[in-house]
N, C-alpha and C positions, 0 to 999 in steps of 0.2 A: 181478263176481267179487272175492273178497277177496285182497288181496296177502299173500304170505307173508313171514315174517321173513327177513332176509339170512342166508346160511349162517354157521356159527360162524367160519370163516376170514375172513369179510368179504364185502363186496359186489364181485362181479366186474363187469367191463365188460358182459358179456352179461346179467347179472342187472339191471344198471342200465337197459340198453336195454329189457328186458322190463317193468321197473317203470314206466318212462316210457310205454311202449306201453299198458299197462293203465290208467294214469292219464289219458292224453291222446290215445290213438291215433286216435279218430274225428275229433276237432278238428284234430289235426295233418294227417291225410290230406286233410281238406277245405281246410286253409290252403294246402298245397302247399309246394314247396321254396323258391321265391323269397321268399315272405313269411316262411317259417321262418328263412331265412338272415338276413333283415333283423332279426328278433328276436335272433338270435345275435350279430349285429354290435352291436346296442344293448347287449346284456349285456357285450360286451367293453369298451364305453365306460364302463359302470358299474363294471367291474372296474378300469379305469384310474383312475377317481376314488377307489375304495376303496384302491388301492395308494398313491395320493398322500396321501390325507387321512382314510381310514376307520379305524374301530376294528378290532381283530382279528376281532370277530364279523361286522362288515360285510364285511370282506375274505373270510372263509370263506364267507359267504352268496353273495357274488358269484361266487366260484370254483365253488360248487355250481350256480349258475344257468348259467354258461358250459358246464359239463359236461353239465347236463341238456339244454340247447338243442342241443349237439352231438349228443347221443344222439337227440334228436328229429329232427334233420336226417338222421342215419343211418337212422332208422326210415322216414322219409318216402321216402328214396331206396333202401331195401332193402339197406343196407350193414351187414354184421356187423362192428362196430367192433373187437370183441375179436380176431376172425380177422385183420382188416386190420393191427392193431397188432403182433400176433405175426408176421405175414408180413413186415412191414417192419423191425421192431426186435427181434424175438425171438431172433435169432442173434448179431448184432453191429451195430456202427454201419453203416448203409447206405452211408455215404460211403467209409470207409476199411477196413471189414471187421474192425476191431479191437475188443476189449473190455479196458479202457475205450477210448473213442474217442481216436484219435491225430490227428484232423484239425486243421488250423491253426485256432486259437481265433478268428481273425478271419473265418473262413468258416463258412457253414451246412453241417452235415454232410449 
């Protein structure tokens, strides 16, 4: 199938998941969640390297890879990432319930 262009407003999380599914769905399903998670972990390492010493282009590419592998893992496990993000963060900070977050900066919200 031919992938469509992203909508004029930009690429949604749901559209990203669908794009990754179209590109790699069969390979991803065959690989499974454990191996997919290892690829995601490897991409986090590459992102750390790019943060420390990469060019702006390398940093952007590694961020894209991390996002793509997270979408892949969500596809493999049947998670709608867009719905999950909206459920958790769509109203306010899940920790303190405020917008903007009023949690202690030293704690994870």
